[in-house]
N, C-alpha and C positions, 0 to 999 in steps of 0.2 A: 759540257754536251760530252754523250756516250764518246763520239768519233775523237776528242780529244783524249780523255782516257785510252782509249787504245793505241794512239799516236805515242802518247808517253811510255805504255807498256812494250810499244814495240822500239823505241828508240833504247830502252832499257839494254835490248839485246846488240845493240850496234859494236860491242865492244867485246863481244863474245868469241871466243876463236873458230877456226874453218870450220871443224867438226860439228860445233855446240851450230854454228850457222846453218850447217847442212840437216840436223836433227831439226830445225827450225823450220827448214824450208818443207822438209817432208810432214812435220806434224800440220803446217797448214795448206799441203797439198790434198791430205786427207781430211782434213776440214771443210777446205773447199768442196770436194767430193760427195760427201757425206751432205753438205748444204744441197749439193745439186741434184742429190738421187733423191732425197725429200720431196722432189715433186711427184712423187708417184705415190707415195706413202703419206704425206703430209696432208692437214686438212684442207678445203678447198676455198675458203674466203677470200676476197681480197685483200685484206689486210693482213693475211698470214702469209698472202704471197709476197706481197710489197715487202712485209719484213724478211721472208727468204730472200729476196731481191737485193735488198740493202746489205744484207749480212754477205751475200755471195760476193757484192763490188768489194766490200770491206775487206775482204779475207782476198782478193783479187790482189788490192792496193798491197796489204799486209806482206804476200808473197813476193808481188813484185821487189817492195824495197830489203826484201829478206834477201832473193837472189842479187840485188846488187852491192848489197854486203858482202856477198862471196866473191864478187869479184873486186870487189876492194879489198879484201880483206889475202 
């Protein structure tokens, strides 16, 4: 599943330094912001909107995990 691949990718960052974790958080925030802004410029099909929403929630979960990792470090 795609979700499992993302979680494995995320787990690779769990041992990173605090600076790398902050960089990862900034990258995720930027990606999330861009996905949200695509509402205005992206296609209007229901399938595209559904995929966009799944991406937004996936990025949100990854961002929360990255923030928890920052607190643990």
